[in-house]
N, C-alpha and C positions, 0 to 999 in steps of 0.2 A: 802593795803597789810595786812596780818595777823600778829599778834604778833610774831608767830614763824618765819615768814619770815624776820621780821625786826631783830630778834635775830640772825638769820643765816646771814643776811647782815652785822650786827655789828661784828660777829666773823670773817667773811670773810674780812672785812675792817681792823679789828685789825690784822689779820694774814699778810695781805698785807701791813700793815702800810701805807696805802695810805691817810687815814683820821684820824683825832683825835676827839674822842667823850669824853664828860665829864659824 
């Protein structure tokens, strides 16, 4: 996956609050 896709996934996860990333 591209960096942009990873950022979008991180934003999506953050918004859904399903996962916790440091």
